N, C-alpha and C positions, 0 to 999 in steps of 0.2 A: 245714052241719056234719052229715055223714052219720052216722046211728046205726050202731054196730057190733054190740053185744050187751048183755045185762043179766044181773045176778044180783039176788037179793033185796036191795033197798035200794041198788043200784048201777046206773049206766048208763054206757056207754062210747061215745065219739064220736071220729071221725077229723077232725083239723084239718090237712089237707094233710100227712099223715105224722106229726103229733104226736097222741098219744093223750090224750084228756081223759077223766078219771073223775069222775063226779058221785056223791056218797055222801050218803045220808040220815043225818043225825046220829043216833048211838046213844042220846043222852040230852041233857038240858039242860046237862051239864058239858062237852059236846063242844066242844073248842077250835078245830076246823077244821084238821085235819091233811091236808096234801097229800103226794103221792108223786111222785118223778121216776122214770120208767121208761127204762131203757137197753136198746135192741134190739140183741141179739147174734146172730150166726149159730149158734154152738154154746154153749148155756148151760152144759153140763157142763164144757167147757173153760174158759169164762170164770170159773166159780166156782172151779175149781182154781187158776187163775192168781191170782185176787184173794185166796183163802185163803192162798196161799203168800206174799203180800204183807201178811198180817196182818189181812185183813178177816174178821170173824166174821158168818156169816149167821144170820138168825132161823130159817130153814128151808132144806131142800135143794130143788133144782129139782123142781117138781111141776106136773102139768097143772091149770089152773084153768078152762079152757074148751075144749070140743070143737066144732068147726065142720066142715062137710062137706069143706072144703078144707085145714084145718090144725088141729093141737092147739096151744094157747097154754100154754107152759111159763113159770113164773116162780120167782124166788127172791128173798127180801127180806132187806135188811140196813139198817144205819143209818150215817150219817156221824158224825164225831166230836161233832157237836152234837146228835145224837139224831134228826135228820131221817130220814124213811123214804125209802129208795131201793130200786129193784128191777131185776133183770135180767129180760128177757123174750125169748122166742124162739118164733117161729111155725114149728112143724115140720110139713111137709106130711103130710096124713092118709095112712095106709097103704092 
């Protein structure tokens, strides 16, 4: 399970193309929230298409990690049951 990168309280691993995020609970009331990430080629286009279909995003696409090879862009939204979902796009570094 190769390590990819970390943020404070978070670590990301690659499981043969599936990204695993481990998060340190923020407090005792933490209920253990998971997120499903969907890799897309063009995050801006994907957001536009989903918004046209009625999806409301918690935020607009933004860079969450910079690597020498790529910038990782993400945009978060929720399904009808309130589960966290995200679009992610690895954009080659300029």
